[in-house]
N, C-alpha and C positions, 0 to 999 in steps of 0.2 A: 348313211345310205343303207337301205334295206332292199335287197334283191333276192328273189328266190326263183330259180329256174323251174319250168314245168316240162321241159324236154331237153334231151342232150344238145350240147353246143348252143345253148341259149344265153347262158351267163358263164363267162370264163374269168377266173381270177388269176392274175399273174403278178408275182413279186419275187424278190430275192432275199436270201439270207447270207450273212457274212460268216466265213470261217477263217480263222488264222491257223495256217499250217506251217510246218517248219520251212517249206518252200516259199511261203509268203501268203498274203491275203487273197482269198478267192471269194467270188460272188456266185452263188448257185441260184438260178432262176427256175421257178416252177410255174407251170400253167395247169390249173385245176378246173375241170368241168364241175360246176356247182350241182348239177342234177345227179350225176353218176359218181361223184367223188373219184373221177378218173383223171390221172395225170397224163396230159397230152405229151408233155415234153419237159425235160429239164436241161438247162444249159449252164455251163460254168465259164465265167470270164475272169480276167485278172484286173479289170477296171470297170468303172461306171461312166466311161466316156460316151458321148452322144452316138458315135458309130457303133459301139458295143451294145448300147440299149436298143437301137434301131435294128441291129442284126438279130437280137433275141426275138423281136416281133416278127421279122421276116421269116426266121426259122420256124416259128410256130405256124405262120400262114402256109408255109410250104410242106408242113408235116402231113404225111399220107393219112394218118388217123384223123387229123383235124379236118381234112378235106372230104371226109366221108359224108358230111352234112353240108348242105348248101343254103340253108335258111339263115335269116339275119341273126346276129348275136351281139351281145355287149361284152366288151373286153374291159374288165375292171383292173386298171394298172395301179400299182403302188409306188411307182417311180417315174421320173422323167416328166414332171408336170410342165417344165419349160419346153418340152418337145412334143407335147400332146398333138399339135397340128400335124407334125411329120408322121407320128404314129397313126393318126387318123387317115392320112393319105395311103398308108400301107394296108390298113384293114378294110377300107372302103370298097375296093374291088372284090372283096370276099363277103360283102354284105354286113360288114362290121361297124360298130360304133365304139369309140374309146370313151371310157368314163374314168376319171382320176379319183381314187380314194385310197390313200395309203393305209388308213385305219381299217377299212373294210377288207382290203387285200391281205394285210397282215393277220387280221383276226381269222379269216377263213382258211389261210394257208398254214398258220402256225401249228395246229395239231398234226397235220400231215407231215410237216417238217420234223417235228419231234419224233414221229414214227420212223421217218427216213433215217434220222441219226441213230436211232436204236438198232435198226436193221443193218445199218452199215458199220456199226461198232463205234460210231463217233460221239455217242452221248456221254 
């Protein structure tokens, strides 16, 4: 899947990365604007349950920064293929379309994740 945004909030990639901490495993989700390399949000959860995954999408849609633009967008998700329909129901009222591509989401977000780890001292 090859997508390249021509304006802000046209293509958003969202995926998670796993970290094992002494307190347990955590999943950190990042939503990245492809055009501006801007992180809209990041969310940390303790599990990958359906309610947790859907809550990540809802939180992104409710983000003030995300709502600055009202044009249509594609949300490329790298998780939850089995709940794509439910995610589509969440983004549709915001003019969004869900595209599932774990490979594209990981590839686009991994460099930013490495930088995040370096800045937070977790690398």
